[in-house]
C-alpha positions as semicolon CSV with decimal commas, in nm:
position;residue;x (nm);y (nm);z (nm)
1;M;2,123;-0,100;0,629
2;A;1,901;-0,137;0,877
3;K;1,775;0,118;1,124
4;E;1,700;-0,033;1,470
5;I;1,416;0,152;1,637
6;S;1,254;0,147;2,040
7;I;0,823;0,165;2,024
8;H;0,635;0,259;2,347
9;F;0,281;0,131;2,378
10;D;0,068;0,122;2,596
11;N;-0,076;-0,176;2,818
12;K;-0,374;-0,207;2,646
13;T;-0,215;-0,178;2,298
14;D;0,095;-0,410;2,426
15;I;-0,170;-0,717;2,547
16;L;-0,361;-0,711;2,187
17;L;-0,029;-0,659;2,053
18;Q;0,023;-0,978;2,276
19;K;-0,253;-1,118;2,181
20;Y;-0,239;-1,152;1,831
21;I;0,107;-1,232;1,730
22;E;0,045;-1,514;1,978
23;K;-0,199;-1,599;1,780
24;H;-0,086;-1,540;1,476
25;N;0,237;-1,731;1,582
26;L;0,438;-1,441;1,458
27;S;0,732;-1,232;1,675
28;E;0,722;-0,892;1,794
29;E;0,986;-0,745;1,546
30;E;0,790;-0,963;1,245
31;F;0,396;-0,835;1,322
32;I;0,556;-0,448;1,342
33;K;0,740;-0,486;0,991
34;Q;0,456;-0,680;0,810
35;A;0,213;-0,403;0,958
36;V;0,509;-0,069;0,838
37;A;0,555;-0,197;0,520
38;K;0,148;-0,217;0,468
39;E;0,091;0,055;0,534
40;L;0,350;0,238;0,329
41;E;0,221;-0,020;-0,030
42;D;-0,126;0,100;0,055
43;W;0,041;0,504;0,138
44;I;0,218;0,438;-0,201
45;D;-0,145;0,298;-0,387
46;I;-0,311;0,594;-0,294
47;Q;-0,046;0,821;-0,448
48;A;-0,029;0,634;-0,772
49;A;-0,441;0,666;-0,775
50;D;-0,426;1,094;-0,687
51;S;-0,142;1,093;-0,917
52;S;-0,333;0,948;-1,194
53;Y;-0,701;1,137;-1,138
54;Q;-0,529;1,480;-1,109
55;S;-0,390;1,333;-1,457
56;W;-0,762;1,269;-1,585
57;K;-0,893;1,611;-1,425
58;K;-0,629;1,827;-1,570
59;D;-0,735;1,608;-1,937
60;D;-1,107;1,728;-1,879
61;F;-1,214;1,338;-1,750
62;K;-1,195;1,252;-2,068
63;T;-1,153;0,867;-2,124
64;K;-1,045;0,603;-2,367
65;N;-1,247;0,302;-2,492
66;W;-1,060;-0,060;-2,475
67;H;-0,938;-0,139;-2,801
68;D;-0,714;0,213;-2,835
69;S;-0,577;0,194;-2,455
70;L;-0,461;-0,160;-2,588
71;K;-0,272;0,035;-2,853
72;E;-0,148;0,289;-2,716
73;L;0,034;0,024;-2,527
74;G;0,114;-0,146;-2,777
75;L;-0,114;-0,484;-2,656
76;D;-0,338;-0,474;-2,973
77;D;-0,304;-0,811;-3,179
78;Q;-0,266;-0,594;-3,514
């Protein structure tokens, strides 16, 4: 389901946006969709990294060697 939104830019932002989309042969809609998607991807990556860090911290920052990691994931050749 698509959701329509409206965005109002100040003049400076609008001028920069017009220059950017013209140079990159994009529509305003395409640029905004790409920018939002990129920001959300970055946010998801940050959430995953923070979750991993918190898990590692909870485990007293213990590390595993490469071979143990492969074995745990079932990727060892044995």
